[in-house]
All heavy atoms as a GROMACS GRO file, in nm:
protein
  588
    1MET      N    1   0.084  -0.118   0.000
    1MET     CA    2   0.000   0.000   0.000
    1MET      C    3   0.088   0.124   0.000
    1MET      O    4   0.184   0.133   0.076
    1MET     CB    5  -0.090   0.000   0.122
    1MET     CG    6  -0.137   0.140   0.159
    1MET     SD    7  -0.278   0.156   0.263
    1MET     CE    8  -0.407   0.101   0.158
    2ASN      N    9   0.053   0.220  -0.081
    2ASN     CA   10   0.123   0.348  -0.085
    2ASN      C   11   0.047   0.446   0.005
    2ASN      O   12  -0.049   0.509  -0.037
    2ASN     CB   13   0.131   0.400  -0.228
    2ASN     CG   14   0.209   0.529  -0.238
    2ASN    OD1   15   0.263   0.579  -0.139
    2ASN    ND2   16   0.217   0.584  -0.356
    3TYR      N   17   0.092   0.457   0.128
    3TYR     CA   18   0.020   0.542   0.224
    3TYR      C   19   0.027   0.690   0.187
    3TYR      O   20  -0.052   0.770   0.234
    3TYR     CB   21   0.071   0.520   0.366
    3TYR     CG   22   0.213   0.564   0.392
    3TYR    CD1   23   0.244   0.697   0.417
    3TYR    CD2   24   0.318   0.472   0.391
    3TYR    CE1   25   0.374   0.738   0.440
    3TYR    CE2   26   0.447   0.511   0.415
    3TYR     CZ   27   0.475   0.644   0.440
    3TYR     OH   28   0.604   0.684   0.463
    4HIS      N   29   0.120   0.726   0.099
    4HIS     CA   30   0.133   0.867   0.059
    4HIS      C   31   0.006   0.920  -0.008
    4HIS      O   32  -0.016   1.040  -0.011
    4HIS     CB   33   0.252   0.884  -0.036
    4HIS     CG   34   0.383   0.848   0.028
    4HIS    ND1   35   0.446   0.928   0.119
    4HIS    CD2   36   0.460   0.737   0.015
    4HIS    CE1   37   0.558   0.870   0.158
    4HIS    NE2   38   0.569   0.753   0.098
    5ASP      N   39  -0.075   0.830  -0.061
    5ASP     CA   40  -0.202   0.870  -0.122
    5ASP      C   41  -0.309   0.903  -0.018
    5ASP      O   42  -0.412   0.959  -0.051
    5ASP     CB   43  -0.254   0.759  -0.214
    5ASP     CG   44  -0.163   0.734  -0.333
    5ASP    OD1   45  -0.088   0.826  -0.372
    5ASP    OD2   46  -0.167   0.621  -0.385
    6PHE      N   47  -0.284   0.866   0.108
    6PHE     CA   48  -0.384   0.880   0.212
    6PHE      C   49  -0.342   0.969   0.329
    6PHE      O   50  -0.427   1.026   0.397
    6PHE     CB   51  -0.420   0.742   0.270
    6PHE     CG   52  -0.481   0.650   0.170
    6PHE    CD1   53  -0.401   0.568   0.090
    6PHE    CD2   54  -0.618   0.643   0.154
    6PHE    CE1   55  -0.458   0.483  -0.003
    6PHE    CE2   56  -0.675   0.558   0.062
    6PHE     CZ   57  -0.595   0.478  -0.018
    7ILE      N   58  -0.213   0.978   0.356
    7ILE     CA   59  -0.163   1.050   0.472
    7ILE      C   60  -0.105   1.185   0.429
    7ILE      O   61  -0.022   1.190   0.339
    7ILE     CB   62  -0.055   0.968   0.547
    7ILE    CG1   63  -0.108   0.827   0.581
    7ILE    CG2   64  -0.007   1.041   0.671
    7ILE    CD1   65  -0.232   0.825   0.669
    8THR      N   66  -0.152   1.290   0.493
    8THR     CA   67  -0.106   1.425   0.460
    8THR      C   68  -0.049   1.492   0.585
    8THR      O   69  -0.090   1.460   0.698
    8THR     CB   70  -0.220   1.512   0.405
    8THR    OG1   71  -0.324   1.520   0.503
    8THR    CG2   72  -0.276   1.453   0.276
    9ILE      N   73   0.044   1.582   0.562
    9ILE     CA   74   0.101   1.660   0.672
    9ILE      C   75   0.092   1.806   0.632
    9ILE      O   76   0.151   1.847   0.532
    9ILE     CB   77   0.247   1.620   0.701
    9ILE    CG1   78   0.253   1.473   0.743
    9ILE    CG2   79   0.307   1.710   0.809
    9ILE    CD1   80   0.393   1.418   0.761
   10GLU      N   81   0.015   1.883   0.710
   10GLU     CA   82  -0.003   2.025   0.685
   10GLU      C   83   0.037   2.101   0.812
   10GLU      O   84  -0.018   2.073   0.919
   10GLU     CB   85  -0.148   2.054   0.649
   10GLU     CG   86  -0.196   1.981   0.524
   10GLU     CD   87  -0.344   2.000   0.500
   10GLU    OE1   88  -0.395   2.111   0.521
   10GLU    OE2   89  -0.409   1.901   0.460
   11PRO      N   90   0.131   2.194   0.802
   11PRO     CA   91   0.181   2.264   0.921
   11PRO      C   92   0.071   2.326   1.009
   11PRO      O   93   0.081   2.322   1.130
   11PRO     CB   94   0.271   2.372   0.863
   11PRO     CG   95   0.314   2.319   0.731
   11PRO     CD   96   0.197   2.239   0.680
   12GLY      N   97  -0.034   2.378   0.950
   12GLY     CA   98  -0.138   2.446   1.028
   12GLY      C   99  -0.249   2.356   1.078
   12GLY      O  100  -0.341   2.402   1.145
   13LYS      N  101  -0.243   2.228   1.047
   13LYS     CA  102  -0.350   2.137   1.086
   13LYS      C  103  -0.299   2.037   1.188
   13LYS      O  104  -0.203   1.965   1.164
   13LYS     CB  105  -0.404   2.064   0.963
   13LYS     CG  106  -0.528   1.982   0.994
   13LYS     CD  107  -0.587   1.924   0.868
   13LYS     CE  108  -0.655   2.035   0.792
   13LYS     NZ  109  -0.715   1.989   0.668
   14ARG      N  110  -0.365   2.033   1.304
   14ARG     CA  111  -0.330   1.941   1.412
   14ARG      C  112  -0.182   1.945   1.447
   14ARG      O  113  -0.117   1.843   1.470
   14ARG     CB  114  -0.372   1.798   1.378
   14ARG     CG  115  -0.520   1.772   1.361
   14ARG     CD  116  -0.603   1.787   1.487
   14ARG     NE  117  -0.562   1.710   1.599
   14ARG     CZ  118  -0.614   1.593   1.634
   14ARG    NH1  119  -0.711   1.540   1.565
   14ARG    NH2  120  -0.569   1.531   1.739
   15GLY      N  121  -0.126   2.066   1.443
   15GLY     CA  122   0.014   2.086   1.483
   15GLY      C  123   0.114   2.020   1.389
   15GLY      O  124   0.225   1.988   1.430
   16GLY      N  125   0.075   1.998   1.264
   16GLY     CA  126   0.165   1.937   1.168
   16GLY      C  127   0.176   1.787   1.179
   16GLY      O  128   0.263   1.726   1.117
   17LYS      N  129   0.087   1.726   1.256
   17LYS     CA  130   0.089   1.580   1.269
   17LYS      C  131   0.031   1.517   1.142
   17LYS      O  132  -0.051   1.578   1.074
   17LYS     CB  133   0.005   1.536   1.390
   17LYS     CG  134   0.062   1.579   1.522
   17LYS     CD  135  -0.027   1.538   1.636
   17LYS     CE  136   0.029   1.587   1.768
   17LYS     NZ  137  -0.066   1.566   1.876
   18PRO      N  138   0.073   1.395   1.111
   18PRO     CA  139   0.018   1.329   0.992
   18PRO      C  140  -0.130   1.298   1.012
   18PRO      O  141  -0.171   1.243   1.114
   18PRO     CB  142   0.101   1.201   0.980
   18PRO     CG  143   0.162   1.180   1.114
   18PRO     CD  144   0.174   1.314   1.179
   19CYS      N  145  -0.209   1.339   0.912
   19CYS     CA  146  -0.355   1.322   0.916
   19CYS      C  147  -0.401   1.235   0.801
   19CYS      O  148  -0.331   1.218   0.701
   19CYS     CB  149  -0.424   1.458   0.907
   19CYS     SG  150  -0.395   1.564   1.050
   20VAL      N  151  -0.520   1.184   0.814
   20VAL     CA  152  -0.581   1.102   0.710
   20VAL      C  153  -0.649   1.193   0.609
   20VAL      O  154  -0.738   1.270   0.645
   20VAL     CB  155  -0.683   1.003   0.770
   20VAL    CG1  156  -0.749   0.921   0.660
   20VAL    CG2  157  -0.617   0.912   0.873
   21ARG      N  158  -0.603   1.189   0.486
   21ARG     CA  159  -0.662   1.261   0.372
   21ARG      C  160  -0.692   1.408   0.400
   21ARG      O  161  -0.791   1.463   0.354
   21ARG     CB  162  -0.789   1.191   0.324
   21ARG     CG  163  -0.764   1.057   0.260
   21ARG     CD  164  -0.889   0.993   0.203
   21ARG     NE  165  -0.979   0.943   0.305
   21ARG     CZ  166  -1.100   0.991   0.328
   21ARG    NH1  167  -1.150   1.088   0.256
   21ARG    NH2  168  -1.175   0.938   0.423
   22GLY      N  169  -0.608   1.473   0.476
   22GLY     CA  170  -0.628   1.614   0.504
   22GLY      C  171  -0.738   1.643   0.604
   22GLY      O  172  -0.769   1.759   0.630
   23LEU      N  173  -0.796   1.539   0.660
   23LEU     CA  174  -0.900   1.556   0.761
   23LEU      C  175  -0.834   1.588   0.895
   23LEU      O  176  -0.713   1.592   0.906
   23LEU     CB  177  -0.984   1.427   0.772
   23LEU     CG  178  -1.052   1.383   0.642
   23LEU    CD1  179  -1.108   1.242   0.656
   23LEU    CD2  180  -1.162   1.482   0.604
   24ARG      N  181  -0.913   1.609   0.996
   24ARG     CA  182  -0.858   1.645   1.126
   24ARG      C  183  -0.833   1.524   1.217
   24ARG      O  184  -0.807   1.540   1.335
   24ARG     CB  185  -0.948   1.747   1.195
   24ARG     CG  186  -0.958   1.877   1.113
   24ARG     CD  187  -1.012   1.993   1.189
   24ARG     NE  188  -0.934   2.028   1.306
   24ARG     CZ  189  -0.819   2.096   1.305
   24ARG    NH1  190  -0.766   2.134   1.192
   24ARG    NH2  191  -0.759   2.126   1.418
   25ILE      N  192  -0.840   1.405   1.162
   25ILE     CA  193  -0.809   1.285   1.241
   25ILE      C  194  -0.667   1.243   1.206
   25ILE      O  195  -0.630   1.233   1.090
   25ILE     CB  196  -0.911   1.171   1.218
   25ILE    CG1  197  -0.885   1.057   1.316
   25ILE    CG2  198  -0.913   1.126   1.074
   25ILE    CD1  199  -1.000   0.961   1.333
   26THR      N  200  -0.586   1.224   1.310
   26THR     CA  201  -0.445   1.193   1.288
   26THR      C  202  -0.422   1.042   1.279
   26THR      O  203  -0.504   0.961   1.324
   26THR     CB  204  -0.357   1.249   1.401
   26THR    OG1  205  -0.385   1.179   1.522
   26THR    CG2  206  -0.377   1.398   1.420
   27VAL      N  207  -0.307   1.009   1.224
   27VAL     CA  208  -0.262   0.870   1.222
   27VAL      C  209  -0.260   0.817   1.365
   27VAL      O  210  -0.305   0.705   1.392
   27VAL     CB  211  -0.123   0.860   1.157
   27VAL    CG1  212  -0.062   0.722   1.179
   27VAL    CG2  213  -0.130   0.894   1.009
   28TYR      N  214  -0.212   0.898   1.457
   28TYR     CA  215  -0.200   0.855   1.596
   28TYR      C  216  -0.337   0.829   1.659
   28TYR      O  217  -0.350   0.738   1.740
   28TYR     CB  218  -0.123   0.959   1.677
   28TYR     CG  219   0.008   0.994   1.611
   28TYR    CD1  220   0.033   1.123   1.568
   28TYR    CD2  221   0.107   0.898   1.588
   28TYR    CE1  222   0.152   1.156   1.506
   28TYR    CE2  223   0.225   0.930   1.526
   28TYR     CZ  224   0.248   1.059   1.484
   28TYR     OH  225   0.365   1.090   1.421
   29ASP      N  226  -0.438   0.907   1.621
   29ASP     CA  227  -0.574   0.882   1.670
   29ASP      C  228  -0.618   0.742   1.630
   29ASP      O  229  -0.666   0.664   1.712
   29ASP     CB  230  -0.674   0.983   1.613
   29ASP     CG  231  -0.653   1.125   1.661
   29ASP    OD1  232  -0.598   1.145   1.772
   29ASP    OD2  233  -0.690   1.218   1.586
   30VAL      N  234  -0.600   0.711   1.502
   30VAL     CA  235  -0.643   0.580   1.450
   30VAL      C  236  -0.565   0.468   1.519
   30VAL      O  237  -0.623   0.368   1.562
   30VAL     CB  238  -0.626   0.574   1.297
   30VAL    CG1  239  -0.656   0.434   1.245
   30VAL    CG2  240  -0.717   0.676   1.229
   31LEU      N  241  -0.434   0.486   1.532
   31LEU     CA  242  -0.353   0.383   1.598
   31LEU      C  243  -0.394   0.365   1.743
   31LEU      O  244  -0.397   0.252   1.794
   31LEU     CB  245  -0.204   0.419   1.588
   31LEU     CG  246  -0.145   0.421   1.448
   31LEU    CD1  247  -0.002   0.470   1.453
   31LEU    CD2  248  -0.156   0.287   1.380
   32ASP      N  249  -0.426   0.474   1.812
   32ASP     CA  250  -0.472   0.465   1.950
   32ASP      C  251  -0.602   0.385   1.961
   32ASP      O  252  -0.618   0.304   2.053
   32ASP     CB  253  -0.493   0.604   2.010
   32ASP     CG  254  -0.365   0.669   2.058
   32ASP    OD1  255  -0.263   0.598   2.074
   32ASP    OD2  256  -0.366   0.792   2.079
   33TYR      N  257  -0.694   0.408   1.868
   33TYR     CA  258  -0.820   0.333   1.869
   33TYR      C  259  -0.794   0.184   1.848
   33TYR      O  260  -0.853   0.100   1.916
   33TYR     CB  261  -0.917   0.385   1.763
   33TYR     CG  262  -0.964   0.526   1.789
   33TYR    CD1  263  -0.963   0.621   1.687
   33TYR    CD2  264  -1.008   0.566   1.914
   33TYR    CE1  265  -1.006   0.751   1.711
   33TYR    CE2  266  -1.050   0.695   1.938
   33TYR     CZ  267  -1.049   0.788   1.836
   33TYR     OH  268  -1.091   0.916   1.859
   34LEU      N  269  -0.706   0.153   1.754
   34LEU     CA  270  -0.672   0.013   1.730
   34LEU      C  271  -0.605  -0.049   1.853
   34LEU      O  272  -0.638  -0.161   1.892
   34LEU     CB  273  -0.581   0.000   1.608
   34LEU     CG  274  -0.645   0.030   1.472
   34LEU    CD1  275  -0.539   0.042   1.364
   34LEU    CD2  276  -0.748  -0.077   1.436
   35ALA      N  277  -0.513   0.024   1.914
   35ALA     CA  278  -0.442  -0.026   2.032
   35ALA      C  279  -0.537  -0.045   2.149
   35ALA      O  280  -0.515  -0.133   2.234
   35ALA     CB  281  -0.329   0.070   2.070
   36ALA      N  282  -0.642   0.036   2.154
   36ALA     CA  283  -0.740   0.023   2.263
   36ALA      C  284  -0.834  -0.095   2.241
   36ALA      O  285  -0.916  -0.126   2.329
   36ALA     CB  286  -0.820   0.152   2.276
   37GLY      N  287  -0.823  -0.159   2.125
   37GLY     CA  288  -0.905  -0.277   2.102
   37GLY      C  289  -1.018  -0.260   2.003
   37GLY      O  290  -1.093  -0.355   1.977
   38MET      N  291  -1.034  -0.140   1.949
   38MET     CA  292  -1.139  -0.121   1.849
   38MET      C  293  -1.099  -0.193   1.721
   38MET      O  294  -0.982  -0.196   1.683
   38MET     CB  295  -1.161   0.027   1.818
   38MET     CG  296  -1.229   0.104   1.928
   38MET     SD  297  -1.254   0.279   1.886
   38MET     CE  298  -1.391   0.267   1.773
   39THR      N  299  -1.196  -0.251   1.655
   39THR     CA  300  -1.171  -0.314   1.526
   39THR      C  301  -1.180  -0.206   1.418
   39THR      O  302  -1.241  -0.100   1.440
   39THR     CB  303  -1.276  -0.423   1.496
   39THR    OG1  304  -1.404  -0.360   1.481
   39THR    CG2  305  -1.279  -0.528   1.605
   40PRO      N  306  -1.122  -0.233   1.301
   40PRO     CA  307  -1.138  -0.136   1.192
   40PRO      C  308  -1.285  -0.107   1.162
   40PRO      O  309  -1.322   0.008   1.136
   40PRO     CB  310  -1.069  -0.205   1.074
   40PRO     CG  311  -0.964  -0.288   1.139
   40PRO     CD  312  -1.028  -0.340   1.266
   41GLU      N  313  -1.369  -0.209   1.171
   41GLU     CA  314  -1.511  -0.189   1.145
   41GLU      C  315  -1.574  -0.094   1.248
   41GLU      O  316  -1.657  -0.011   1.212
   41GLU     CB  317  -1.584  -0.324   1.144
   41GLU     CG  318  -1.548  -0.414   1.028
   41GLU     CD  319  -1.411  -0.481   1.041
   41GLU    OE1  320  -1.353  -0.487   1.153
   41GLU    OE2  321  -1.361  -0.526   0.937
   42GLN      N  322  -1.535  -0.108   1.374
   42GLN     CA  323  -1.588  -0.018   1.478
   42GLN      C  324  -1.540   0.125   1.454
   42GLN      O  325  -1.617   0.219   1.472
   42GLN     CB  326  -1.543  -0.065   1.616
   42GLN     CG  327  -1.611  -0.192   1.662
   42GLN     CD  328  -1.549  -0.249   1.788
   42GLN    OE1  329  -1.428  -0.246   1.807
   42GLN    NE2  330  -1.634  -0.304   1.875
   43ILE      N  331  -1.416   0.140   1.414
   43ILE     CA  332  -1.363   0.275   1.386
   43ILE      C  333  -1.439   0.337   1.269
   43ILE      O  334  -1.478   0.454   1.274
   43ILE     CB  335  -1.211   0.269   1.357
   43ILE    CG1  336  -1.136   0.224   1.482
   43ILE    CG2  337  -1.160   0.405   1.308
   43ILE    CD1  338  -0.989   0.192   1.459
   44MET      N  339  -1.462   0.257   1.164
   44MET     CA  340  -1.534   0.310   1.047
   44MET      C  341  -1.680   0.343   1.080
   44MET      O  342  -1.737   0.433   1.021
   44MET     CB  343  -1.526   0.211   0.932
   44MET     CG  344  -1.387   0.201   0.873
   44MET     SD  345  -1.376   0.094   0.728
   44MET     CE  346  -1.424  -0.065   0.795
   45THR      N  347  -1.738   0.272   1.176
   45THR     CA  348  -1.874   0.304   1.219
   45THR      C  349  -1.876   0.434   1.298
   45THR      O  350  -1.963   0.519   1.278
   45THR     CB  351  -1.932   0.189   1.304
   45THR    OG1  352  -1.937   0.070   1.223
   45THR    CG2  353  -2.071   0.222   1.355
   46GLU      N  354  -1.777   0.450   1.384
   46GLU     CA  355  -1.768   0.571   1.468
   46GLU      C  356  -1.733   0.695   1.383
   46GLU      O  357  -1.784   0.804   1.408
   46GLU     CB  358  -1.663   0.549   1.576
   46GLU     CG  359  -1.651   0.660   1.676
   46GLU     CD  360  -1.767   0.666   1.775
   46GLU    OE1  361  -1.834   0.564   1.796
   46GLU    OE2  362  -1.790   0.776   1.829
   47PHE      N  363  -1.648   0.675   1.286
   47PHE     CA  364  -1.603   0.784   1.199
   47PHE      C  365  -1.636   0.745   1.056
   47PHE      O  366  -1.553   0.689   0.985
   47PHE     CB  367  -1.452   0.808   1.215
   47PHE     CG  368  -1.411   0.835   1.356
   47PHE    CD1  369  -1.366   0.734   1.439
   47PHE    CD2  370  -1.422   0.963   1.410
   47PHE    CE1  371  -1.330   0.758   1.570
   47PHE    CE2  372  -1.386   0.988   1.541
   47PHE     CZ  373  -1.340   0.886   1.621
   48ASP      N  374  -1.759   0.775   1.014
   48ASP     CA  375  -1.810   0.723   0.887
   48ASP      C  376  -1.737   0.775   0.765
   48ASP      O  377  -1.755   0.723   0.655
   48ASP     CB  378  -1.960   0.747   0.875
   48ASP     CG  379  -1.998   0.894   0.879
   48ASP    OD1  380  -1.911   0.978   0.906
   48ASP    OD2  381  -2.116   0.922   0.854
   49TYR      N  382  -1.651   0.873   0.781
   49TYR     CA  383  -1.573   0.925   0.669
   49TYR      C  384  -1.443   0.847   0.648
   49TYR      O  385  -1.372   0.868   0.550
   49TYR     CB  386  -1.541   1.073   0.688
   49TYR     CG  387  -1.484   1.108   0.822
   49TYR    CD1  388  -1.347   1.097   0.847
   49TYR    CD2  389  -1.567   1.152   0.926
   49TYR    CE1  390  -1.295   1.128   0.971
   49TYR    CE2  391  -1.514   1.184   1.050
   49TYR     CZ  392  -1.379   1.171   1.072
   49TYR     OH  393  -1.327   1.203   1.195
   50LEU      N  394  -1.410   0.757   0.740
   50LEU     CA  395  -1.289   0.675   0.726
   50LEU      C  396  -1.321   0.546   0.650
   50LEU      O  397  -1.429   0.490   0.664
   50LEU     CB  398  -1.230   0.639   0.862
   50LEU     CG  399  -1.167   0.753   0.940
   50LEU    CD1  400  -1.116   0.702   1.074
   50LEU    CD2  401  -1.054   0.818   0.862
   51THR      N  402  -1.223   0.501   0.574
   51THR     CA  403  -1.237   0.376   0.500
   51THR      C  404  -1.134   0.275   0.551
   51THR      O  405  -1.040   0.312   0.623
   51THR     CB  406  -1.212   0.398   0.350
   51THR    OG1  407  -1.074   0.434   0.330
   51THR    CG2  408  -1.303   0.508   0.294
   52LEU      N  409  -1.152   0.152   0.509
   52LEU     CA  410  -1.055   0.049   0.546
   52LEU      C  411  -0.917   0.084   0.489
   52LEU      O  412  -0.815   0.064   0.556
   52LEU     CB  413  -1.101  -0.088   0.497
   52LEU     CG  414  -1.018  -0.207   0.540
   52LEU    CD1  415  -1.004  -0.213   0.692
   52LEU    CD2  416  -1.078  -0.336   0.487
   53ASP      N  417  -0.913   0.141   0.370
   53ASP     CA  418  -0.785   0.184   0.313
   53ASP      C  419  -0.720   0.294   0.396
   53ASP      O  420  -0.598   0.297   0.410
   53ASP     CB  421  -0.802   0.231   0.169
   53ASP     CG  422  -0.813   0.115   0.070
   53ASP    OD1  423  -0.774   0.001   0.105
   53ASP    OD2  424  -0.861   0.139  -0.042
   54ASP      N  425  -0.798   0.383   0.454
   54ASP     CA  426  -0.744   0.488   0.542
   54ASP      C  427  -0.675   0.423   0.663
   54ASP      O  428  -0.564   0.462   0.701
   54ASP     CB  429  -0.854   0.580   0.594
   54ASP     CG  430  -0.916   0.667   0.486
   54ASP    OD1  431  -0.846   0.703   0.388
   54ASP    OD2  432  -1.035   0.700   0.501
   55ILE      N  433  -0.740   0.325   0.722
   55ILE     CA  434  -0.686   0.258   0.840
   55ILE      C  435  -0.560   0.180   0.804
   55ILE      O  436  -0.459   0.184   0.875
   55ILE     CB  437  -0.793   0.168   0.905
   55ILE    CG1  438  -0.906   0.256   0.960
   55ILE    CG2  439  -0.733   0.082   1.016
   55ILE    CD1  440  -1.030   0.182   1.003
   56ARG      N  441  -0.563   0.112   0.691
   56ARG     CA  442  -0.443   0.040   0.645
   56ARG      C  443  -0.329   0.137   0.616
   56ARG      O  444  -0.213   0.106   0.642
   56ARG     CB  445  -0.477  -0.041   0.522
   56ARG     CG  446  -0.562  -0.162   0.554
   56ARG     CD  447  -0.593  -0.242   0.430
   56ARG     NE  448  -0.669  -0.360   0.467
   56ARG     CZ  449  -0.752  -0.421   0.384
   56ARG    NH1  450  -0.769  -0.377   0.261
   56ARG    NH2  451  -0.817  -0.528   0.424
   57ALA      N  452  -0.362   0.254   0.563
   57ALA     CA  453  -0.258   0.354   0.536
   57ALA      C  454  -0.194   0.401   0.666
   57ALA      O  455  -0.072   0.423   0.671
   57ALA     CB  456  -0.318   0.472   0.460
   58CYS      N  457  -0.272   0.415   0.772
   58CYS     CA  458  -0.217   0.453   0.902
   58CYS      C  459  -0.119   0.347   0.952
   58CYS      O  460  -0.011   0.380   1.002
   58CYS     CB  461  -0.329   0.472   1.005
   58CYS     SG  462  -0.432   0.616   0.974
   59LEU      N  463  -0.155   0.221   0.936
   59LEU     CA  464  -0.066   0.113   0.977
   59LEU      C  465   0.060   0.111   0.891
   59LEU      O  466   0.171   0.092   0.943
   59LEU     CB  467  -0.139  -0.021   0.968
   59LEU     CG  468  -0.250  -0.042   1.070
   59LEU    CD1  469  -0.333  -0.165   1.034
   59LEU    CD2  470  -0.194  -0.053   1.210
   60ALA      N  471   0.046   0.132   0.762
   60ALA     CA  472   0.162   0.134   0.673
   60ALA      C  473   0.253   0.252   0.707
   60ALA      O  474   0.377   0.237   0.706
   60ALA     CB  475   0.116   0.143   0.527
   61TYR      N  476   0.195   0.367   0.739
   61TYR     CA  477   0.274   0.483   0.778
   61TYR      C  478   0.353   0.452   0.905
   61TYR      O  479   0.473   0.481   0.913
   61TYR     CB  480   0.182   0.604   0.800
   61TYR     CG  481   0.256   0.725   0.850
   61TYR    CD1  482   0.312   0.814   0.760
   61TYR    CD2  483   0.272   0.751   0.986
   61TYR    CE1  484   0.382   0.926   0.804
   61TYR    CE2  485   0.342   0.861   1.031
   61TYR     CZ  486   0.395   0.948   0.940
   61TYR     OH  487   0.466   1.058   0.984
   62ALA      N  488   0.288   0.393   1.003
   62ALA     CA  489   0.354   0.361   1.129
   62ALA      C  490   0.466   0.260   1.106
   62ALA      O  491   0.575   0.272   1.164
   62ALA     CB  492   0.253   0.308   1.230
   63ALA      N  493   0.442   0.161   1.023
   63ALA     CA  494   0.545   0.060   0.994
   63ALA      C  495   0.664   0.124   0.924
   63ALA      O  496   0.780   0.095   0.957
   63ALA     CB  497   0.487  -0.051   0.909
   64ASP      N  498   0.638   0.212   0.829
   64ASP     CA  499   0.746   0.279   0.757
   64ASP      C  500   0.825   0.370   0.849
   64ASP      O  501   0.948   0.372   0.846
   64ASP     CB  502   0.688   0.359   0.640
   64ASP     CG  503   0.795   0.409   0.546
   64ASP    OD1  504   0.882   0.330   0.506
   64ASP    OD2  505   0.792   0.529   0.511
   65ARG      N  506   0.757   0.441   0.935
   65ARG     CA  507   0.825   0.528   1.031
   65ARG      C  508   0.914   0.447   1.125
   65ARG      O  509   1.027   0.484   1.155
   65ARG     CB  510   0.722   0.609   1.109
   65ARG     CG  511   0.781   0.708   1.203
   65ARG     CD  512   0.673   0.788   1.270
   65ARG     NE  513   0.727   0.859   1.382
   65ARG     CZ  514   0.726   0.991   1.394
   65ARG    NH1  515   0.672   1.066   1.303
   65ARG    NH2  516   0.779   1.047   1.500
   66GLU      N  517   0.862   0.335   1.172
   66GLU     CA  518   0.939   0.247   1.260
   66GLU      C  519   1.062   0.193   1.188
   66GLU      O  520   1.171   0.190   1.242
   66GLU     CB  521   0.851   0.132   1.310
   66GLU     CG  522   0.920   0.038   1.404
   66GLU     CD  523   0.955   0.099   1.539
   66GLU    OE1  524   0.898   0.203   1.575
   66GLU    OE2  525   1.040   0.040   1.609
   67ARG      N  526   1.044   0.153   1.064
   67ARG     CA  527   1.154   0.100   0.983
   67ARG      C  528   1.263   0.205   0.968
   67ARG      O  529   1.380   0.175   0.981
   67ARG     CB  530   1.101   0.058   0.846
   67ARG     CG  531   1.201  -0.014   0.759
   67ARG     CD  532   1.139  -0.061   0.626
   67ARG     NE  533   1.012  -0.132   0.642
   67ARG     CZ  534   0.891  -0.084   0.610
   67ARG    NH1  535   0.878   0.036   0.558
   67ARG    NH2  536   0.784  -0.156   0.629
   68HIS      N  537   1.223   0.329   0.941
   68HIS     CA  538   1.322   0.436   0.922
   68HIS      C  539   1.395   0.469   1.053
   68HIS      O  540   1.512   0.499   1.052
   68HIS     CB  541   1.254   0.562   0.867
   68HIS     CG  542   1.232   0.554   0.720
   68HIS    ND1  543   1.132   0.479   0.665
   68HIS    CD2  544   1.299   0.609   0.616
   68HIS    CE1  545   1.137   0.489   0.534
   68HIS    NE2  546   1.236   0.567   0.501
   69GLN      N  547   1.326   0.462   1.166
   69GLN     CA  548   1.390   0.488   1.294
   69GLN      C  549   1.491   0.379   1.327
   69GLN      O  550   1.597   0.408   1.382
   69GLN     CB  551   1.287   0.501   1.405
   69GLN     CG  552   1.210   0.630   1.398
   69GLN     CD  553   1.108   0.645   1.509
   69GLN    OE1  554   1.080   0.551   1.584
   69GLN    NE2  555   1.051   0.762   1.521
   70LEU      N  556   1.460   0.256   1.292
   70LEU     CA  557   1.554   0.146   1.317
   70LEU      C  558   1.679   0.161   1.232
   70LEU      O  559   1.790   0.137   1.278
   70LEU     CB  560   1.488   0.011   1.291
   70LEU     CG  561   1.383  -0.033   1.392
   70LEU    CD1  562   1.314  -0.162   1.345
   70LEU    CD2  563   1.445  -0.054   1.528
   71VAL      N  564   1.663   0.201   1.108
   71VAL     CA  565   1.776   0.219   1.016
   71VAL      C  566   1.865   0.334   1.065
   71VAL      O  567   1.986   0.323   1.066
   71VAL     CB  568   1.727   0.243   0.872
   71VAL    CG1  569   1.842   0.285   0.782
   71VAL    CG2  570   1.660   0.118   0.817
   72GLN      N  571   1.802   0.443   1.106
   72GLN     CA  572   1.878   0.559   1.153
   72GLN      C  573   1.952   0.529   1.283
   72GLN      O  574   2.060   0.580   1.307
   72GLN     CB  575   1.787   0.679   1.173
   72GLN     CG  576   1.735   0.734   1.041
   72GLN     CD  577   1.634   0.844   1.062
   72GLN    OE1  578   1.591   0.873   1.174
   72GLN    NE2  579   1.592   0.907   0.953
   73GLY      N  580   1.894   0.443   1.367
   73GLY     CA  581   1.955   0.412   1.495
   73GLY      C  582   2.065   0.307   1.486
   73GLY      O  583   2.140   0.287   1.580
   74ALA      N  584   2.076   0.241   1.374
   74ALA     CA  585   2.176   0.134   1.357
   74ALA      C  586   2.315   0.187   1.337
   74ALA      O  587   2.343   0.293   1.303
   74ALA     CB  588   2.138   0.044   1.238
   0.00000   0.00000   0.00000
């Protein structure tokens, strides 16, 4: 998945944190919901503007960020 099609970073929005499709929900918000035990289906029900691809993009973004931090720390 190319998360670049779904994740945007705008300096004036949510303090420059990565957001889903320019909306005001951050990658971290979605990851927090998943970590708290919500299923993707529950998240999409709660936030009807989110899609399964949006949630997958958040996971891909987090994985890529983790990968880059590991490489930089090596």
